N, C-alpha and C positions, 0 to 999 in steps of 0.2 A: 805204641805202648803195649807191652805184652800182657796177656790176660793173667790174672792172679790164679795160681794153681790151688785147687781145693785140697784141704788137709785130709779128707776122707772120701771114699767112693760113695756116690749116691746110688740108690736103687729104688725102683718103683715100689710103692706100697701095695699091699693086697687090695684089690678093687673094693671100693666103698669102705675103706678103713676110716675110722672116726677118731678124732681127738677132742677131748674136753679141755677147756681153758678156764682157769680161775685167775682173775686179774689181781687178786690179793694173795700174798704169801702168808698163810697162817697155818696153824696145826690142823685145822679142819678144812678139807678140800670141798669147796662149794663152787662148782663150775657154773659160769654164766654164758659161755660161748661154746657152741658145738661146731666143729669144722671137719672138712674132709682132708685127709692126709694125701698130699700130692706125691711127695717122695720122702725117703728117709735115708739117714746115714747113721753111723754109730755115734756121731756127735750131735745130731739134731735132725730137724725135719722142716719141710715146707707145708704150710697149711693154707687152705682156701676157706674163707669164712664170710658169712653174710651177717653183719652186726652193726649196731650203732656205736659200739665202743671204739675209742681211738687208742691204738697202741703206738708207743714211741720207741725209738732206738734205745737200746740198753735197758729197757724196762724189764724187770724180773717178774715172771708170772709162774703159776703152777700149771703143768700140762700132763694130761693122762692120755697117752697114745695107745690105742687098741687095748690089749690086755695088760700092758705095763702098769706098774704102780704110778701114782702121781709123782712128778718130780719138778724141781725148780728148773726154769729155762729162761734164757735171755733173748730178747728180740734183737736180731741182727740185721734184719731188713724188713721193709713193709712197702707194698705197692698197691695203690688203690686202682682197681680195674673199672669200677663204676661206683655210683653212690652206694655206700654201705656194703660193697663187695671188695674184699681185700685178699691179697696173697701175703703171707707173713712167714718169714724164716726165723726159726728159733734154734738156739744152741743149748743143748742139755748141760746143766751145771752139776749134775750128780752122776 
């Protein structure tokens, strides 16, 4: 089976780039999770986070990556590495 071709090119983030995640989509951005940005693209990013929160596929969250304004994003994949350590891929919706 052939690998699925990515829609956009991925690039490494600036070392120690941080993303803040708010699991609730409201008018007021109140992040509850801080994560490291592993890589970025024009359509989304991969995050490494240590948290007790469970994120599920297709969940819509608010994400603030580095200096960008908070924006809606959809969880497109999630991989548990260890207890409470996860890699999460999000697709920007805005």
